[in-house]
C-alpha positions in Angstrom: 15.6 0.5 -8.5 15.2 -2.9 -6.8 18.2 -5.3 -7.0 17.1 -8.9 -7.7 19.0 -12.1 -6.9 20.2 -14.2 -9.8 19.3 -17.4 -8.0 15.5 -17.1 -8.2 13.4 -15.9 -11.1 12.4 -12.3 -10.7 8.7 -12.9 -10.8 9.0 -15.3 -7.9 11.0 -12.7 -5.9 8.3 -10.1 -6.6 5.6 -12.7 -5.6 7.4 -13.4 -2.3 7.8 -9.6 -1.6 4.0 -9.1 -2.1 3.3 -12.1 0.1 5.6 -10.8 2.9 3.8 -7.4 2.7 0.5 -9.2 3.1 1.7 -11.3 6.0 3.2 -8.1 7.7 -0.1 -6.4 7.0 1.6 -3.6 5.0 -1.0 -4.5 2.3 -4.4 -5.2 3.9 -6.9 -7.8 2.8 -9.5 -6.3 0.5 -7.0 -3.6 -0.6 -6.2 -2.9 -4.2 -2.6 -3.7 -5.1 -0.5 -1.7 -7.7 -1.3 -2.2 -11.3 0.9 -4.3 -13.5 2.2 -1.2 -15.3 2.8 0.7 -12.1 4.7 -2.1 -10.5 6.7 -2.9 -13.6 7.7 0.8 -13.8 8.7 0.8 -10.1 10.8 -2.3 -10.4 12.0 -1.5 -13.9 11.0 -4.9 -15.2 9.0 -6.2 -18.1 5.2 -6.1 -17.4 5.1 -9.8 -18.2 7.3 -10.4 -15.2 4.7 -8.7 -13.0 1.9 -10.6 -14.8 3.6 -13.9 -14.0 3.9 -12.9 -10.3 0.2 -11.9 -10.2 -0.8 -15.1 -11.9 0.9 -17.1 -9.3 -0.7 -15.1 -6.5 -4.1 -15.4 -8.2 -3.7 -19.2 -8.6 -3.0 -19.4 -4.8 -6.2 -17.3 -4.0 -4.1 -14.6 -2.5 -5.3 -11.9 -4.9 -8.2 -11.7 -7.3 -9.0 -9.5 -10.3 -11.9 -7.2 -10.6 -12.5 -6.8 -14.3 -11.6 -3.3 -15.4 -10.5 -2.3 -11.8 -7.3 -4.2 -11.1 -6.1 -6.7 -8.5 -7.2 -6.9 -4.9 -6.0 -8.9 -1.9 -8.4 -11.7 -1.1 -10.1 -11.7 2.3 -8.2 -14.5 4.3 -5.1 -14.1 2.2 -2.8 -13.6 5.2 -4.1 -16.8 6.8 -3.5 -18.7 3.6 0.0 -17.4 3.3 0.9 -18.1 7.0 -0.5 -21.7 6.6 1.7 -22.2 3.5 4.8 -20.7 5.3 4.2 -23.0 8.3 4.0 -26.0 6.0 7.1 -25.0 4.1 9.0 -24.5 7.4 8.0 -27.9 8.8 8.6 -29.7 5.5 12.0 -28.0 4.7 13.7 -26.3 7.6 12.5 -28.3 10.5 13.2 -31.7 8.8 16.6 -30.4 7.8 17.3 -29.3 11.3 16.4 -32.7 12.8 18.4 -34.6 10.2 21.5 -32.5 10.9 21.0 -32.9 14.6 20.9 -36.7 14.3 24.1 -36.6 12.3 25.9 -34.9 15.2 24.1 -37.0 17.8 21.9 -34.3 19.3 18.9 -35.8 21.0 15.3 -34.4 20.9 15.5 -33.2 24.5 18.6 -31.1 23.7 16.9 -29.6 20.5 13.8 -28.7 22.5 15.9 -27.1 25.3 17.9 -25.1 22.9 14.8 -24.0 21.0 13.3 -22.8 24.3 16.4 -20.7 25.0 16.3 -19.2 21.5 12.6 -18.4 21.7 12.9 -16.8 25.1 15.9 -14.7 24.0 14.1 -13.4 20.9 11.1 -12.1 22.8 
């Protein structure tokens, strides 16, 4: 059984898990995803919870429904998700990083130099 965080609604956690699987290519574009019933049984959650996650993914054009057949990953979904994640990173994480750096008087050149070090170390 999956353990969910209390900080975020369960349907959003499931949505994010599916998005991460698409980004990591564990679920391919064009591939059918699990049915609402199957996923609700796997996670031991109410089917409405899965429906809400799927509705969010469908509204973002990440998945689509084939009437009578189920849900499928949209062609180009990975690109859509990566674009959204980049935007979120820039608007949230990067801005927060720069604001915190300014507070402790770290200039842009130092930030860039440290980022280069981190990037090189991670490869």
